[in-house]
VOMIDO-488676 format. One line per field, with one value per residue (C-alpha): z, y, x. Coordinates in steps of 0.001 Angstrom, whole numbers, plus 500000, padded with zeros to 6 digits. Example, Ala and Ser with C-alpha at 12.3 -4.5 7.8 and 13.67 -1.06 7.14 Angstrom:
% residues 2
up: c(507800;507140)
north: c(495500;498940)
east: c(512300;513670)
//
This chain:
% residues 374
up: c(190881;189476;185801;185671;188000;185806;182763;183598;184876;181560;179468;181410;181387;177642;176362;174794;172647;171101;174084;174001;170502;169882;168387;168507;169645;169181;171640;171629;173381;172780;174975;178130;180719;183646;185977;185860;188774;189729;191088;192253;190382;187074;185406;185329;181598;179143;176896;177327;174805;174366;175466;173143;173723;170551;167518;164949;165604;163615;164234;165672;167183;166370;162776;160976;159585;156670;156260;153850;150993;153029;153683;150076;149104;151623;150624;154391;154450;155032;157786;159834;162281;162527;161034;163172;162694;161845;158805;157508;158640;160850;162287;163590;162389;159433;158429;158731;156440;153598;153455;150647;152738;155005;151984;151292;154958;155332;152004;153188;156461;154516;151818;154331;156315;159530;161799;164562;168210;170481;173942;173768;176979;177220;180516;181100;180790;182960;185609;185561;185047;188705;189618;187815;188881;192469;192048;189652;191016;194420;193348;192375;189241;186403;183870;184975;184815;181079;180506;182752;180000;178383;181650;181889;178495;178995;182041;180156;177269;179921;181876;178690;178094;181241;181584;183607;185982;186472;187330;189748;191256;191557;193390;195713;197010;196697;194191;194079;197805;198745;202581;203656;204333;200826;199123;198683;197867;195299;193565;193756;191891;189351;188795;188341;185608;183980;184193;182380;179692;179335;175702;174713;175385;174169;176909;178166;178746;180592;182871;183603;184333;186488;188341;188949;190420;192591;193756;194671;197287;199505;199274;202436;200371;197011;196804;194073;194833;198605;200763;197816;197419;196845;193286;191923;189030;187261;189161;186565;183302;183923;184642;180819;180001;182582;181103;177431;178868;180982;178468;175669;178110;175306;173071;172904;173885;172815;174207;173252;176263;178815;181917;184348;183047;182962;186620;187852;186376;188064;191279;190842;189314;187238;187908;186418;188433;190858;188199;186878;183586;180850;177728;177512;177181;176571;173633;171711;168805;166759;167119;166830;163503;164515;167115;164493;162671;165911;166551;163379;163482;167326;166680;163925;166283;168988;166799;165451;168880;170322;167260;168155;171771;170823;167839;167800;166003;163449;162831;162490;159851;158019;157912;156649;153872;152843;152442;148849;147161;149470;152628;151518;150373;153803;155662;153616;154250;157981;158144;156210;158686;161863;160215;159266;162801;164492;162324;163098;166832;168740;171718;169580;170052;173517;174049;177381;176127;175618;173464;171749;170685;169432;167482;165814;164877;163091;161284;160218;159080;157768;158612;156107;158496;159609;163027;165002;167979;170886)
north: c(686179;686573;685335;685075;682139;680308;681500;680206;676862;676237;677408;675267;672144;672143;673771;676729;678868;681649;682659;686135;686829;689787;688620;689729;686785;686661;684130;682352;679087;676118;673580;675427;673572;675726;672968;669158;667290;663985;664097;660916;658761;660872;663583;667048;667071;664647;664498;665184;667348;668739;672337;674592;678096;679507;681319;683354;684925;687212;688772;692295;694683;694681;695616;695925;692660;693007;690295;691686;689798;686660;687345;687809;684645;682568;684378;685483;687369;691090;690987;688577;690817;688560;685393;682267;678674;677828;680154;678015;674329;672168;668825;666757;667012;664803;666817;669971;668751;668354;672205;674162;677265;675784;675364;679064;679960;677926;679237;682735;682313;680919;683665;686251;685147;684310;681426;679625;678932;676713;675094;671997;670005;666553;667085;663235;663011;666075;664533;660934;662158;663030;659311;658506;662018;661065;657780;657610;660548;658884;655672;656901;654631;656679;654198;654902;658643;658214;656389;658992;660471;657271;655734;658558;657925;654148;654613;656918;654466;651639;653757;654850;651222;651488;655222;654686;652343;654705;657634;655473;654574;658057;658948;656004;657167;660998;661439;663427;663790;660146;659235;657492;654325;654573;654627;650790;649757;652680;651383;647822;648799;650471;647394;645352;647640;647429;643539;643425;645868;645077;643997;647655;647938;646320;643540;645382;648564;646839;645112;648250;650235;647470;647404;651109;651007;648092;650122;652966;650934;651137;654729;656927;659317;660030;663848;665092;662833;662926;665743;667746;668623;665339;664738;668054;667241;670558;673788;676328;677135;680620;679039;678194;682032;682915;680476;682003;685499;684645;682496;685238;688058;690406;689853;691341;689158;689948;687663;687259;688463;685559;687190;684376;684433;688198;688353;685707;687566;690692;688787;687509;690362;689325;690941;690816;692016;693716;695574;694943;692987;694866;692954;691628;692904;691384;692454;692178;689851;691940;694689;692718;690976;688798;687019;686311;684401;682706;681546;679662;678008;677130;675504;673394;672412;671528;669224;667626;666762;665659;663193;661738;661293;659389;657496;654400;654272;651740;653768;657064;655349;654014;657485;659234;656571;657395;661085;662502;665732;668735;666574;665558;669072;670581;667999;668833;672689;672027;670042;672739;675301;673640;672699;676173;677507;674831;675695;679394;678784;675602;677219;678229;674700;673107;669722;668453;665039;661530;660808;658186;660832;663142;659965;659944;663624;662765;659751;661785;665010;663272;666066;666533;665584;662507;663577;666381;667518;668286)
east: c(797593;801225;801055;804862;804984;802409;804172;807593;806382;804556;807454;809969;807694;806883;810065;808315;810529;808261;806162;807683;806330;803912;800634;796962;794708;790905;789405;786023;784930;782674;781368;781929;779761;780731;780929;781237;779951;778150;774622;772930;775353;774940;776902;775265;775601;773870;776950;780664;782147;785559;785921;787805;789134;790741;790384;792499;795786;798002;801455;801827;799271;795475;794734;791551;790099;787699;785260;782696;784198;783934;780290;779485;781401;779412;776272;775516;772224;772640;770176;772517;774245;777331;778867;778283;779006;775516;775777;778696;777922;775502;775675;778451;782054;781652;778553;780344;783233;780615;780012;781111;780998;783327;785809;785283;786007;789089;790618;789829;791780;794779;794633;794489;797607;795535;796659;794559;795365;793486;793504;791299;790289;788648;786790;786581;790423;790965;788699;790599;794230;794452;794345;797639;799206;798642;800389;803308;805264;805316;806606;809905;810291;811959;810598;806993;807699;808372;805037;803078;801095;800548;799225;796697;795424;795402;793229;790776;790456;789650;787118;785260;784516;782333;781558;778221;779875;782856;780739;778796;782132;783077;779928;780187;783554;782866;785713;787945;787229;788289;788637;791937;789935;788312;791664;792218;788640;788608;791633;790359;787147;789389;791271;788070;787088;790528;790550;787246;788213;791867;791556;791246;795061;798164;799042;802064;800122;797226;799797;801621;798452;797307;800661;800434;797003;797994;801001;798787;797112;800274;800689;800001;797894;796701;797333;794981;792047;791652;790170;788666;785053;783184;781894;783000;785124;785568;784876;785371;787164;788725;792001;792388;791768;794577;796871;796683;797075;800139;801874;801574;801902;803455;800417;797011;794082;790491;787835;784251;782132;781495;780196;781115;784827;784906;783642;786039;789062;787959;787807;791296;793286;796371;799666;803223;805972;803737;801810;798312;798188;796373;796837;793452;789946;786356;784208;781062;781386;779108;781793;784861;784973;787919;785636;783110;785744;786888;783342;783333;786763;786286;782911;784666;787582;785183;783129;786363;787989;784610;784460;787886;786963;783876;785070;787276;790604;789330;786197;788263;790487;787521;785974;789195;789330;785783;786411;785878;785022;784277;784910;788335;789091;788082;790282;793149;792524;792239;795245;797212;795854;796779;800141;800930;800001;801930;804968;804639;804484;804023;802594;799581;798003;797504;796020;794714;793560;794391;797356;795086;792896;795612;796793;793314;793924;797104;795363;792469;794223;797277;800026;802658;805286;803569;802834;801160;803235;800877)
//
């Protein structure tokens, strides 16, 4: 696989300007479900959580990272072979924010000049987005192209209202392997769900989304949701590893050992200008201290983004207003850390998620510039 083709496309699409920098990335992951599929009308996982691949990053070549002072400050037992999120905080996102050890951890990151990076992916958004992607570009309407991302987010918001019914619908039509004759009735059923739940969207948004789904019924094909393996929503996650390696091809990437990902990358060797890519390796977190730090921050980020997908805008606003003491301090530290990382390089942070959920991120963390650019 030629990483330059992938890299150039991403840089052009998102206007990335600092992808040529030299950094050292430590990568860990959370909520990797391996595959997402529908079996007998149900998802293969009990709960959808946001996948996060990320960790800490610093400028330049790899350098020693000393964490003994951090272990002592957080009173990690000497018998613990490595630092894990469970040593810092437990529970859901709001529970985690109450941890004084998290305060110590976040301050240590900031004081040591470490930044964070992450690629977050909402598996439900990723599974649903292909519906809009199959319709909007084919309609040839420049105005709709401007609303492309919003349309995907609005569809996700509607379908979340009836998740079980949506999964059953996907099962009934073998989504994303629709047949040509199933195209119109599938979209008709989506429109019915939209009509029942249109009040979750502004009136204009609901009408625009309905118009797009109606227009899709007249298309000769729905490119991304026809002819694929039925009921297989996500096949694997190695693509996201490849993406980080490709975009930051001048940097060093150290990944926590994940055998499935490791083997997949061996099966599909990465090349650049015809030469093997050798800027990444897999390691044992017990021996790579940067991976231990990444485990903690990625765990927190996974809980945070999952909270935003599962919590309504008004509830997020209320939860934010209720923050006090340690919880408020940790929210501010998270905001500072994400803001500093984003300011250093916008490419560090990548969201494959509803814009409505990213709005909740802004609402909760209250970034200094008033908005978080995804």
